[in-house]
C-alpha positions, 0 to 999 in steps of 0.5 A: 094142233095145240091151243091155249085153254083161253083161246077161242077157236072157231071153225067157219064153213063157207060156200059160194054157190054162184062161182064157177071156178076156183079162181073166182072163189079164192078171189072172193075169199081173199079179203076175208082170209087176209083179215082173219088170218086163219091158222088153217084153211081148206078149199074144195069144189062142192061135190056134184051130188051134194047139197051145196054148189060152187066152192067150199072153204073151212077156216080155223080161226083162233082168238088168243087171250087178251094182252096180259093173259087171264086171271083166276076165274076170268079174263084179264079184263075181268070177264068170264070165259063165256064173256070172252067167247061171246065177244070173240064170236060176236066180232067174227059174226059181224065181220061175216055179216051174220047176226051175233044174237043167233049164236047158241052157247052150249050149257057149259058156256065154253062153246056154241054154234051159229047156224045160218038156216036160210041161205038168203040171210047168209054173208057175202062170203057164203058163211053158213056155219060157225062152230066155236070152242074155248081151248080146242078145235070144235071139230076135234076137241080131244086133240090130234089123233095119235099115231101108232107104230103097231099094225093094229092086227090085234084089233081085228 
């Protein structure tokens, strides 16, 4: 998936450990998914031998650049990429009932992580991890994997 260099792309990991069925999990997440309108969503049951219980979701949410695009060295509103990152993640964190101040920005100021270490402080949607990166998917910053026609025998 391709993103604009000015998009703030967030991966949101959710876990509802108290639900017993996929239907319960999807009903609990439906208002959030409807509001955030992720470009990608994955839902699955937590593995029986894993650290998590219940059901898991992974949402890929994109915050596009502000209306009018960006200007040299910043956004149309005059802020920097870091300001835009913090504003977008802050908005998302508040929507998830998480503390935006817990977001740790990387040294470049283009990405970061909000990790809920204590599940008691998590959101009602079970959000426990938010990864953010400007212009790329935080889990795949280099883009999609290439498809090769060759069998790869020469690599063995």
